C-alpha positions in Angstrom: 19.2 35.4 -50.0 16.9 32.4 -50.2 19.4 30.4 -48.0 19.3 33.1 -45.3 15.5 33.2 -45.4 15.3 29.4 -44.9 17.7 29.7 -42.0 15.6 32.4 -40.4 12.5 30.2 -40.7 14.2 27.2 -39.2 15.5 29.3 -36.3 12.0 30.7 -35.7 10.5 27.2 -35.7 13.2 26.0 -33.3 12.6 28.9 -30.9 8.9 28.4 -31.0 9.2 24.7 -30.2 11.7 25.3 -27.4 9.6 27.9 -25.8 6.5 25.8 -26.0 8.2 22.8 -24.4 9.8 25.0 -21.7 6.5 26.5 -20.7 4.8 23.2 -20.5 7.6 21.7 -18.4 8.2 24.7 -16.1 4.8 26.3 -15.6 4.3 27.3 -11.9 1.6 25.6 -9.9 -0.3 28.9 -9.2 -0.6 29.4 -13.0 -1.7 25.8 -13.4 -4.4 26.2 -10.8 -5.7 29.3 -12.6 -5.7 27.3 -15.9 -8.1 24.8 -14.4 -10.3 27.3 -12.6 -10.8 29.4 -15.7 -11.1 26.5 -18.1 -13.5 26.8 -21.1 -16.3 24.3 -21.0 -18.1 25.6 -24.1 -15.9 23.7 -26.6 -18.5 23.0 -29.4 -22.0 24.1 -30.2 -22.9 20.4 -30.6 -21.9 19.5 -26.9 -24.1 20.4 -24.0 -22.3 20.6 -20.6 -23.8 18.5 -17.8 -21.6 18.4 -14.7 -18.0 18.2 -13.5 -16.2 15.4 -11.7 -16.0 16.0 -7.9 -12.4 16.0 -6.7 -11.4 16.0 -3.1 -7.6 16.5 -3.3 -6.3 16.5 -6.9 -5.5 19.9 -8.2 -3.7 19.1 -11.5 -6.6 17.9 -13.6 -10.3 18.5 -14.1 -13.1 16.5 -15.8 -16.2 17.9 -17.4 -19.1 15.7 -18.5 -21.4 16.5 -21.5 -24.7 15.0 -22.7 -24.5 11.7 -24.7 -21.4 10.5 -22.8 -18.7 13.0 -24.1 -16.1 13.9 -21.5 -13.5 16.7 -21.5 -10.2 16.2 -19.5 -8.2 19.4 -18.8 -4.7 19.1 -17.4 -3.0 21.8 -15.4 -0.6 22.7 -18.1 -3.4 23.5 -20.5 -3.6 20.2 -22.4 -7.2 19.1 -23.2 -8.5 15.7 -24.3 -12.1 14.9 -25.4 -13.2 11.3 -24.8 -15.6 10.2 -27.5 -18.0 7.3 -26.6 -17.9 4.3 -28.8 -20.2 4.7 -31.8 -20.6 8.5 -31.4 -19.5 11.0 -34.0 -16.8 13.6 -33.6 -18.3 17.0 -32.7 -17.8 19.7 -35.3 -16.0 23.0 -34.8 -14.2 21.9 -31.7 -11.8 24.3 -30.0 -8.3 24.1 -31.5 -5.8 21.9 -29.7 -8.2 19.4 -28.2 -6.8 15.8 -28.5 -9.5 13.2 -29.5 -9.6 9.9 -27.6 -12.0 7.3 -29.1 -13.4 4.7 -26.8 -12.6 1.9 -26.2 -9.1 3.0 -25.4 -6.8 0.0 -25.4 -3.4 -1.2 -26.6 -1.9 1.5 -24.4 1.8 2.2 -24.4 2.6 3.0 -20.8 5.7 5.0 -20.2 4.6 6.6 -16.9 5.5 3.7 -14.5 3.7 5.3 -11.5 0.4 4.8 -13.4 0.7 1.0 -13.7 -0.5 0.4 -10.1 -3.6 2.5 -10.8 -4.6 0.3 -13.7 -4.0 -2.8 -11.5 -6.2 -1.4 -8.7 -9.2 -1.0 -11.0 -8.7 -4.3 -12.8 -7.9 -2.6 -16.1 -4.5 -4.1 -16.8 -5.8 -5.6 -20.0 -6.0 -2.1 -21.5 -2.2 -1.9 -21.4 -0.3 -3.7 -24.3 3.1 -2.0 -24.2 5.6 -1.0 -21.5 8.6 1.3 -21.5 10.1 -0.8 -18.7 11.5 -4.3 -19.1 10.1 -7.2 -17.1 12.8 -7.1 -14.4 12.2 -3.4 -13.8 8.7 -3.9 -12.6 8.0 -4.2 -8.9 4.2 -4.3 -9.4 3.7 -8.0 -9.3 0.7 -8.0 -11.7 2.7 -6.1 -14.3 5.7 -8.3 -14.1 3.5 -11.4 -14.5 1.7 -9.9 -17.5 5.0 -9.3 -19.2 6.3 -12.8 -18.4 3.1 -14.1 -19.9 3.4 -11.9 -23.0 0.1 -10.0 -22.6 2.2 -6.8 -22.1 5.2 -6.3 -24.4 8.4 -4.2 -23.9 8.3 -1.5 -26.6 11.3 0.6 -25.8 12.0 3.2 -23.2 10.1 6.5 -23.2 12.9 8.4 -25.1 13.2 5.7 -27.8 10.0 3.8 -28.3 9.7 1.1 -30.9 7.4 3.0 -33.3 7.0 0.1 -35.7 5.9 -2.3 -33.0 3.3 -0.1 -31.4 1.9 1.0 -34.7 1.6 -2.6 -36.0 -0.8 -3.4 -33.0 -2.8 -0.2 -33.3 -1.7 1.5 -30.1 -4.7 3.6 -28.9 -2.8 5.9 -26.5 0.7 6.7 -25.1 0.7 7.6 -21.4 3.9 9.5 -20.6 5.2 11.3 -17.6 6.7 14.8 -17.8 10.1 13.5 -18.8 8.7 13.3 -22.3 9.2 17.1 -22.5 13.0 16.5 -22.5 12.5 14.5 -25.8 9.8 16.5 -27.6 10.7 14.9 -30.9 9.4 11.6 -29.5 6.0 13.1 -28.6 5.8 14.7 -32.0 6.6 11.5 -33.8 4.0 9.6 -31.8 1.3 12.2 -32.6 2.3 12.5 -36.2 1.9 8.7 -36.4 -1.7 9.0 -35.2 -1.1 8.0 -31.6 -2.4 10.5 -29.1 -0.1 11.3 -26.2 -1.4 11.8 -22.6 1.1 13.4 -20.2 0.6 12.4 -16.5 1.0 15.2 -14.0 0.1 13.2 -10.8 3.7 13.8 -9.4 3.0 17.5 -9.3 0.2 17.1 -6.8 0.9 18.9 -3.5 -1.1 16.4 -1.4 -0.5 12.6 -1.2 -4.2 11.8 -1.8 -4.2 14.3 -4.7 -1.7 12.0 -6.4 -3.8 8.9 -5.6 -7.0 10.6 -6.9 -5.6 10.4 -10.4 -6.9 6.9 -10.4 -10.3 8.4 -11.1 -9.0 9.8 -14.4 -7.6 6.5 -15.5 -10.9 4.8 -14.4 -12.6 7.2 -16.8 -10.2 6.4 -19.7 -10.6 2.6 -19.2 -14.3 2.5 -18.5 -13.8 1.6 -14.8 -15.1 4.7 -13.0 -16.9 2.9 -10.3 -13.9 0.7 -9.5 -11.7 3.8 -9.5 -13.9 5.6 -7.0 -13.9 2.5 -4.8 -10.1 2.2 -5.0 -9.6 5.9 -4.1 -12.1 5.7 -1.2 -10.1 2.8 0.3 -6.9 4.8 0.3 -8.7 7.9 1.6 -10.0 5.9 4.6 -6.6 4.6 5.4 -5.2 8.1 5.4 -8.0 9.6 7.5 -7.6 6.9 10.2 -3.9 7.8 10.7 -4.0 11.5 10.2 -6.3 12.0 13.2 -3.5 11.2 15.7 -1.4 13.9 17.4 2.1 14.8 16.3 4.9 12.8 18.0 7.5 15.6 17.8 9.9 13.2 16.1 11.9 14.4 13.1 12.6 12.4 10.0 15.1 12.8 7.1 14.4 11.0 3.7 17.2 10.8 1.2 19.6 8.9 -1.0 23.2 9.4 -2.1 23.9 9.8 -5.8 26.8 8.2 -7.7 28.8 11.5 -7.4 28.4 11.7 -3.7 25.7 14.3 -3.5 22.6 13.8 -1.4 19.2 13.9 -3.1 16.3 14.9 -0.8 12.6 15.5 -1.1 11.5 19.1 -0.8 9.2 19.8 2.1 6.4 20.5 -0.4 6.6 16.9 -1.8 4.0 14.3 -1.0 6.4 12.1 1.0 7.4 14.7 3.6 3.7 15.5 3.9 3.0 11.8 4.5 5.6 11.9 7.3 3.8 14.8 8.9 0.4 13.0 8.5 1.9 10.0 10.3 2.8 12.2 13.3 6.4 13.1 12.4 8.1 16.3 11.3 10.3 16.4 8.1 13.6 17.9 9.2 14.4 19.7 5.9 12.5 22.9 5.6 11.3 24.5 2.4 13.3 27.3 0.9 10.8 30.1 0.6 12.6 31.5 -2.4 12.4 28.2 -4.3 9.4 28.4 -6.6 10.3 25.5 -8.9 7.9 22.6 -9.4 10.6 20.0 -8.9 9.9 17.6 -6.0 13.5 16.9 -5.2 16.8 18.7 -4.8 20.5 17.8 -4.5 22.9 19.1 -1.8 26.5 18.3 -0.8 27.0 15.9 2.1 28.3 18.7 4.4 25.1 20.7 3.9 23.0 17.7 4.5 24.9 16.9 7.7 24.3 20.4 9.0 20.6 20.2 8.2 19.7 16.6 9.2 22.3 15.3 11.7 19.9 15.7 14.6 17.0 13.8 12.9 15.4 11.2 15.2 14.9 8.9 12.2 16.6 8.6 8.8 15.1 6.7 5.9 17.2 5.8 2.9 15.4 5.9 -0.4 16.4 2.7 -2.3 14.3 3.2 -5.4 17.2 4.7 -7.4 20.4 2.8 -6.4 19.0 -0.4 -4.8 18.2 -1.7 -1.4 20.8 -2.0 1.4 20.6 -4.3 4.5 22.9 -2.9 7.1 23.9 0.5 8.7 27.5 -0.3 7.6 26.4 -0.4 4.0 24.9 3.1 4.4 27.9 4.6 6.2 30.2 3.3 3.5 28.6 5.8 1.2 29.8 8.6 3.5 31.6 8.6 6.8 29.7 11.6 8.0 26.6 9.5 8.4 28.2 7.8 11.4 27.7 11.0 13.4 24.0 11.3 12.8 21.9 11.0 15.9 19.6 8.4 14.2 22.7 6.2 13.3 24.0 6.5 16.8 20.7 5.5 18.3 19.9 2.8 15.7 16.9 4.5 14.1 17.9 3.9 10.5 15.5 2.6 7.9 15.4 1.8 4.1 12.5 1.7 1.6 11.8 -1.3 -0.5 12.5 -0.8 -4.2 8.8 -1.0 -5.1 8.0 2.2 -3.2 7.7 4.6 -6.2 5.7 2.2 -8.3 3.2 1.5 -5.5 1.0 4.5 -6.3 -2.1 2.9 -4.9 -0.4 1.7 -1.7 0.2 5.1 -0.1 -2.2 4.1 2.7 0.1 1.2 3.5 3.2 3.4 3.2 1.8 6.0 5.6 0.9 3.2 7.9 4.5 2.0 7.9 5.6 5.6 8.8 3.1 5.7 11.6 4.3 2.4 13.1 7.9 3.5 13.0 7.1 6.8 14.7 5.0 5.1 17.4 7.3 2.1 18.1 4.9 -0.4 16.5 7.1 -1.7 13.6 6.5 -5.5 13.8 4.5 -5.5 10.5 6.1 -3.1 8.1 5.5 -3.5 4.4 7.4 -0.9 2.4 10.1 0.3 4.9 12.4 -1.8 7.0 15.0 -1.2 9.8 18.7 -1.6 8.8 20.7 -4.0 10.9 
């Protein structure tokens, strides 16, 4: 009977963990927005609320400031973090589940690669000590240089970090993306070792500038709030200058072909299709109204992609997964059907550079490339190039 009881308890623990992780990973945006709107700001009798951070576009996090420098960060999935100023005591009787972050926050283990460019843009690279990517996988030049110099060390990929290494150097924070929910045991191990885990949700933002505005959050964590505001304002200005132009009526497809021959495309709700629209184009793949998942991409067979995108005026191949290509022939070798696309027949075929995804704080330059392509001004492209 005792063995059966133990088995039942283990099963209950497993189911509870599974459901918690599933909810965190799959919570719908509408529910997340309500989480932030109705967030509790009275988290301790010792803390007096002062004001909240003003956000123009970001919808996946909120920041509340309290007297004496305490700051509460709330993420759309319900996670909460209290930033405690250096030298200040921990408030008593805090709400349960709030993760404590003690300033200065340094020796960071960065496993969310899209965040690196944000730290670079605010001159806070010195706060990062460990990387989940090896030197050759970085396309952010400053990160690659720091790893070659030894100021940033490779500490294992997100799913298998080198716990001993990061513990030996007193890692102050692990910044992960939502992939960590596929390996919950890693998150639990880090936390049980005394390393707080912060999960980045910037990729869930509906608006391109919402994604960029997360730099304000990392400016807060690194003590570079003024620099973060300035960095965001620069990108915002670049977007606003371009988005004032009229639509061109030109259609664009953005995709890559997987190793098994399927086509991976961005959903119309993703930030890249929205950047295409802001640049004056129209994303040719429409959103499925019945699709309410939070994923930003979807896979389809080549025949379905052909039917949906064959008449696109421009096609852009996403090289960030399987590498850059140089010619149209290299692209059509992946599938003969591509030869019959209007854009291929008219020579309007482009490819992204491999550093596109990691260039989080260069979205202004990327939308500028899209604008130039759509308006026939492509002499000075930076992140997208025409295939020969």
